[in-house]
C-alpha positions as CSV (number, residue, x, y, z in Angstrom):
1,M,86.1,-19.2,-9.8
2,S,82.3,-19.1,-10.3
3,V,79.3,-19.7,-8.0
4,Q,77.2,-22.7,-8.9
5,G,74.7,-23.0,-6.1
6,F,73.9,-22.6,-2.4
7,W,75.5,-24.9,0.1
8,G,74.6,-25.2,3.8
9,L,75.1,-27.5,6.8
10,Q,74.0,-27.6,10.5
11,V,76.6,-29.2,12.7
12,I,75.0,-30.5,16.0
13,P,76.9,-31.3,19.2
14,K,78.0,-34.9,19.7
15,K,77.3,-35.7,16.1
16,T,79.6,-35.7,13.0
17,F,79.1,-35.0,9.3
18,S,81.5,-36.9,7.0
19,Q,81.8,-37.0,3.2
20,V,84.2,-37.4,0.4
21,V,83.8,-34.2,-1.6
22,T,82.3,-34.9,-5.1
23,A,81.6,-31.3,-6.1
24,P,83.9,-28.4,-4.8
25,F,82.3,-26.0,-2.4
26,R,83.2,-22.9,-0.3
27,V,82.3,-22.2,3.3
28,S,81.8,-18.4,3.8
29,M,80.1,-18.1,7.2
30,A,79.7,-19.9,10.5
31,A,77.0,-18.8,13.0
32,L,75.5,-20.0,16.2
33,A,71.9,-21.5,16.1
34,T,69.2,-19.1,17.1
35,D,68.5,-21.1,20.3
36,A,72.0,-20.9,21.6
37,T,72.1,-20.1,25.3
38,G,74.6,-19.7,28.2
39,N,78.1,-18.2,28.0
40,K,80.2,-21.2,27.1
41,R,82.4,-21.3,24.0
42,T,81.6,-23.7,21.1
43,S,84.4,-24.6,18.6
44,L,83.8,-25.7,15.0
45,C,86.3,-28.4,14.0
46,V,87.1,-30.1,10.7
47,K,89.2,-33.2,9.9
48,V,90.6,-33.1,6.4
49,D,92.3,-36.3,5.1
50,G,93.0,-37.4,8.7
51,N,94.3,-34.0,10.0
52,D,92.3,-32.0,12.7
53,F,91.7,-28.3,12.5
54,V,89.7,-25.7,14.4
55,L,87.9,-23.3,12.1
56,C,86.5,-20.9,14.7
57,S,85.1,-20.5,18.2
58,L,81.8,-18.8,19.0
59,T,80.2,-17.7,22.3
60,P,76.6,-16.7,22.8
61,N,76.0,-12.9,23.3
62,K,79.7,-12.2,22.5
63,I,80.8,-13.7,19.1
64,E,77.9,-15.4,17.4
65,Q,79.1,-15.5,13.8
66,Q,82.4,-15.6,12.0
67,P,83.0,-14.9,8.2
68,L,85.1,-17.7,6.6
69,D,86.7,-18.2,3.2
70,I,87.5,-22.0,2.9
71,T,87.2,-24.1,-0.2
72,F,87.0,-27.9,-0.2
73,V,87.9,-29.6,-3.4
74,E,86.9,-32.8,-5.1
75,G,88.3,-36.0,-3.5
76,E,89.0,-34.6,0.0
77,D,87.8,-36.7,2.9
78,I,86.3,-34.2,5.4
79,T,84.4,-34.5,8.8
80,F,82.8,-31.5,10.6
81,T,82.2,-31.6,14.4
82,V,81.5,-29.1,17.2
83,E,83.1,-29.0,20.7
84,G,80.6,-27.4,23.0
85,D,76.9,-27.2,23.8
86,S,75.5,-25.1,20.8
87,A,74.8,-26.1,17.2
88,I,76.6,-24.2,14.5
89,H,75.2,-23.4,11.0
90,L,77.6,-23.3,8.0
91,V,76.7,-21.6,4.7
92,G,78.5,-21.1,1.4
93,N,78.4,-22.0,-2.3
94,Y,79.2,-24.8,-4.7
95,V,82.0,-23.7,-7.1
96,F,83.9,-24.8,-10.1
97,D,87.0,-23.5,-12.0
98,D,86.4,-21.5,-15.1
99,E,89.3,-23.2,-16.8
100,E,87.5,-26.5,-16.7
101,I,84.6,-25.1,-18.7
102,N,84.7,-25.6,-22.5
103,S,85.2,-22.3,-24.4
104,E,81.8,-22.7,-25.9
105,D,80.3,-22.6,-22.5
106,E,82.0,-19.3,-21.7
107,D,80.8,-17.6,-24.8
108,S,77.2,-18.5,-24.5
109,E,76.1,-18.9,-20.8
110,D,72.7,-17.3,-21.4
111,D,71.5,-19.0,-24.6
112,G,72.2,-22.7,-23.9
113,D,75.6,-22.7,-25.8
114,I,74.1,-22.6,-29.2
115,D,75.8,-20.3,-31.7
116,L,73.1,-19.5,-34.3
117,N,75.8,-18.1,-36.6
118,D,77.4,-21.6,-36.9
119,L,74.3,-23.5,-38.1
120,P,74.8,-25.8,-41.1
121,E,73.9,-24.3,-44.5
122,G,70.2,-24.6,-45.3
123,V,69.0,-24.8,-41.7
124,D,66.2,-22.3,-40.9
125,R,67.8,-20.2,-38.2
126,A,64.5,-18.5,-37.3
127,K,62.9,-21.9,-36.6
128,I,65.8,-23.1,-34.4
129,E,65.6,-19.9,-32.4
130,A,61.9,-20.1,-32.0
131,F,62.3,-23.7,-30.8
132,L,64.8,-22.6,-28.1
133,N,62.4,-19.9,-27.0
134,G,59.6,-22.3,-26.6
135,E,57.5,-20.9,-29.5
136,L,57.8,-24.1,-31.6
137,N,57.8,-27.8,-30.7
138,S,60.1,-30.4,-32.2
139,D,57.1,-31.6,-34.2
140,D,57.0,-28.2,-36.0
141,L,60.6,-28.6,-37.2
142,D,59.5,-30.6,-40.2
143,S,62.4,-32.1,-42.2
144,S,60.3,-31.8,-45.4
145,D,60.1,-28.1,-45.2
146,E,62.3,-26.6,-47.9
147,E,63.6,-23.9,-45.5
148,G,64.6,-26.6,-43.0
149,G,67.1,-28.0,-45.5
150,A,68.9,-31.3,-45.3
151,Y,69.9,-30.8,-41.6
152,L,66.6,-32.0,-40.1
153,E,65.9,-34.4,-43.0
154,E,69.1,-36.4,-42.2
155,L,68.0,-36.8,-38.6
156,E,64.6,-38.4,-39.6
157,E,66.4,-40.7,-42.1
158,E,68.6,-41.9,-39.4
159,E,65.5,-42.6,-37.2
160,E,63.9,-44.6,-40.1
161,E,67.1,-46.7,-40.7
162,E,67.1,-47.6,-37.0
163,E,63.5,-48.7,-37.1
164,V,63.8,-50.9,-40.2
165,P,65.6,-53.8,-38.6
166,A,62.9,-54.1,-35.9
167,V,60.1,-54.3,-38.5
168,E,62.0,-57.0,-40.4
169,A,62.6,-59.0,-37.3
170,K,58.9,-58.9,-36.5
171,K,58.0,-60.2,-40.0
172,E,60.6,-63.0,-39.7
173,K,59.0,-64.1,-36.4
174,K,55.6,-64.3,-38.0
175,R,56.7,-66.6,-40.9
176,P,57.6,-69.8,-39.0
177,A,54.3,-69.4,-37.0
178,E,52.3,-69.2,-40.2
179,T,54.1,-72.2,-41.8
180,K,53.4,-74.4,-38.7
181,K,49.7,-73.4,-38.8
182,A,49.6,-74.3,-42.5
183,E,51.1,-77.8,-41.8
184,V,48.5,-78.5,-39.1
185,A,45.7,-77.3,-41.4
186,A,46.9,-79.6,-44.2
187,K,46.9,-82.7,-42.0
188,K,43.3,-82.1,-40.9
189,Q,42.0,-80.7,-44.2
190,K,40.3,-83.9,-45.2
191,T,37.8,-83.9,-42.3
192,E,37.5,-80.2,-41.4
193,E,38.3,-78.2,-44.5
194,P,35.7,-75.4,-44.3
195,K,36.5,-74.6,-40.6
196,K,40.3,-74.6,-40.9
197,K,40.3,-72.3,-43.9
198,E,38.7,-69.6,-41.9
199,E,41.0,-69.8,-38.8
200,P,44.2,-68.4,-40.4
201,K,42.3,-65.4,-41.8
202,K,40.9,-64.5,-38.4
203,K,44.4,-64.8,-36.8
204,E,46.0,-62.6,-39.4
205,E,43.5,-59.7,-39.1
206,P,44.6,-58.5,-35.6
207,K,48.2,-58.5,-36.7
208,K,47.4,-56.2,-39.6
209,K,45.5,-53.8,-37.3
210,E,48.5,-53.5,-34.9
211,E,50.9,-52.3,-37.6
212,P,49.5,-48.7,-38.0
213,K,49.5,-48.3,-34.2
214,K,53.3,-48.9,-34.2
215,K,53.8,-46.3,-36.8
216,E,51.9,-43.7,-34.8
217,E,54.2,-44.3,-31.9
218,K,57.4,-43.1,-33.8
219,S,59.3,-40.6,-31.8
220,T,60.7,-37.3,-33.3
221,I,64.4,-36.7,-33.0
222,T,66.1,-33.3,-33.1
223,K,69.8,-32.8,-33.0
224,L,71.0,-29.3,-32.1
225,P,74.3,-27.8,-33.3
226,N,75.8,-28.0,-29.8
227,G,75.5,-31.8,-29.9
228,L,72.4,-32.1,-27.7
229,I,69.9,-34.8,-29.0
230,I,66.2,-34.3,-28.1
231,E,63.9,-37.2,-28.7
232,D,60.2,-36.5,-28.1
233,K,58.7,-39.9,-27.1
234,K,55.3,-38.4,-26.2
235,V,54.1,-34.9,-26.9
236,G,52.0,-33.6,-24.1
237,E,49.1,-31.1,-24.1
238,G,48.6,-27.5,-23.1
239,Q,51.2,-24.7,-22.7
240,S,54.9,-25.2,-23.6
241,A,57.6,-24.7,-21.0
242,K,59.6,-21.5,-21.5
243,A,62.7,-20.1,-20.0
244,G,62.0,-18.3,-16.7
245,Q,59.2,-20.7,-15.7
246,R,59.4,-23.1,-12.8
247,I,58.7,-26.6,-13.9
248,G,58.3,-30.0,-12.1
249,V,59.6,-33.2,-13.6
250,R,60.2,-36.9,-13.1
251,Y,63.4,-38.2,-14.5
252,I,65.9,-41.1,-14.8
253,G,69.5,-40.3,-15.5
254,K,71.8,-43.0,-17.0
255,L,75.3,-43.3,-18.4
256,T,75.7,-44.5,-22.0
257,N,76.3,-48.0,-20.6
258,G,72.8,-48.1,-19.1
259,K,73.9,-47.5,-15.4
260,V,71.5,-45.4,-13.5
261,F,73.2,-42.6,-11.5
262,D,70.2,-40.5,-10.4
263,K,66.4,-40.6,-10.6
264,N,63.2,-39.0,-9.4
265,T,60.3,-41.5,-10.0
266,N,58.1,-41.0,-6.9
267,G,57.4,-38.6,-4.1
268,K,57.8,-34.8,-4.7
269,P,58.8,-34.0,-8.4
270,F,62.1,-32.3,-9.0
271,S,61.5,-28.6,-9.7
272,F,63.7,-25.8,-11.0
273,L,63.6,-22.5,-12.9
274,L,64.1,-23.3,-16.6
275,G,66.9,-21.5,-18.3
276,R,68.4,-19.9,-15.1
277,G,71.4,-22.1,-14.6
278,E,70.0,-24.1,-11.7
279,V,70.6,-27.3,-13.6
280,I,73.1,-28.4,-16.2
281,K,73.0,-26.6,-19.6
282,G,71.7,-29.7,-21.4
283,W,68.5,-29.6,-19.2
284,D,68.1,-25.8,-19.5
285,T,68.0,-26.2,-23.3
286,G,66.5,-29.7,-23.7
287,C,63.4,-29.1,-21.5
288,V,62.3,-25.9,-23.4
289,G,59.2,-26.5,-25.4
290,M,57.9,-29.5,-23.5
291,K,54.2,-29.7,-22.8
292,L,52.4,-31.1,-19.8
293,G,52.4,-34.8,-19.8
294,G,55.2,-34.9,-22.4
295,E,58.1,-37.3,-22.3
296,R,61.5,-36.6,-23.7
297,K,64.8,-38.4,-24.0
298,L,67.8,-36.1,-23.7
299,T,71.3,-37.3,-24.8
300,I,73.6,-34.7,-23.4
301,P,77.3,-34.4,-24.4
302,A,79.8,-33.7,-21.6
303,E,80.2,-30.1,-22.6
304,L,76.6,-29.4,-21.6
305,A,76.7,-31.7,-18.5
306,Y,79.6,-32.0,-16.0
307,G,82.5,-31.6,-18.6
308,K,86.1,-32.7,-17.9
309,R,85.7,-32.9,-14.1
310,G,82.6,-35.2,-14.1
311,A,80.8,-35.7,-10.7
312,P,82.7,-38.6,-9.0
313,P,82.0,-41.3,-8.0
314,D,78.8,-41.7,-10.1
315,I,79.6,-39.7,-13.2
316,P,83.1,-40.1,-14.8
317,R,84.9,-37.3,-16.6
318,N,83.8,-36.4,-20.1
319,A,80.7,-38.5,-19.7
320,T,77.7,-38.3,-22.1
321,L,74.5,-38.5,-20.1
322,V,71.1,-39.9,-21.1
323,F,68.0,-38.6,-19.3
324,E,64.3,-39.7,-19.6
325,V,62.3,-36.7,-18.5
326,S,58.5,-36.4,-18.0
327,L,56.9,-32.9,-17.5
328,L,54.4,-32.8,-14.6
329,R,54.0,-29.1,-13.8
330,V,54.5,-25.7,-15.3
331,E,54.2,-22.5,-13.2
């Protein structure tokens, strides 16, 4: 069993805390609040799936804390209460079973699960490694570079194939509009020929000017060997985010069917230490190299997210997740 993060709860007299466990956690210590007074006993109780239990009893100036070793697993319906006059603080850790983690996760916890020895033939290993270390941006991974090989070239070809239908659709929408204008011009040509000949030219000019702008907005897609897909929608400015730095982001998390399961779009940005295991592995790898103001779309396979167990009820098992991330701060 491995530690995944800190867990804590303050249980106040005459109030209850209830939840259906979505992520397993372990309670390791119960302690009286610092303002506990008197000499009356306070008992910590828990109801699990309808059954009541007393975990410990604490008395000010006598027994003020008690070590525990209790793990609550996914799906259990629990309710914490206290009987007495003092608040009790509980602390512990979120946990998960090592058996549920993909073998690739076990072999490469520190490097984002990318085995550089398994890269396809022709891929520049040095460039991929520099990208993961934040020394290169996805823009620098040019598919036309001979050292890059066919690996990155195929990714951009896929991107171009996806964009072709959109361009053709826009052209088809312009044709009926142009034919209608031509018919109107033909009917009134006898009386206002000079003026009507100039109008279609003026209306076509702004459409031609818009086309190069759309080409400039093309995003860059990079697919890593571990299945993570990084799409740079907007490249920011300034320093690039590197492992070990604390960054602040906005994000929207979706399932592949478009359902939003989590987001941070206002208020205080979400912050974490990059590459230190405070978030899922897809984030630790996918946010490396982002610049301030940059926007990325991360398509994260289940092995780099919540794996076989998922995070019920919002994230099912073996779910591929899609995040739209904007970098606001690098420390």
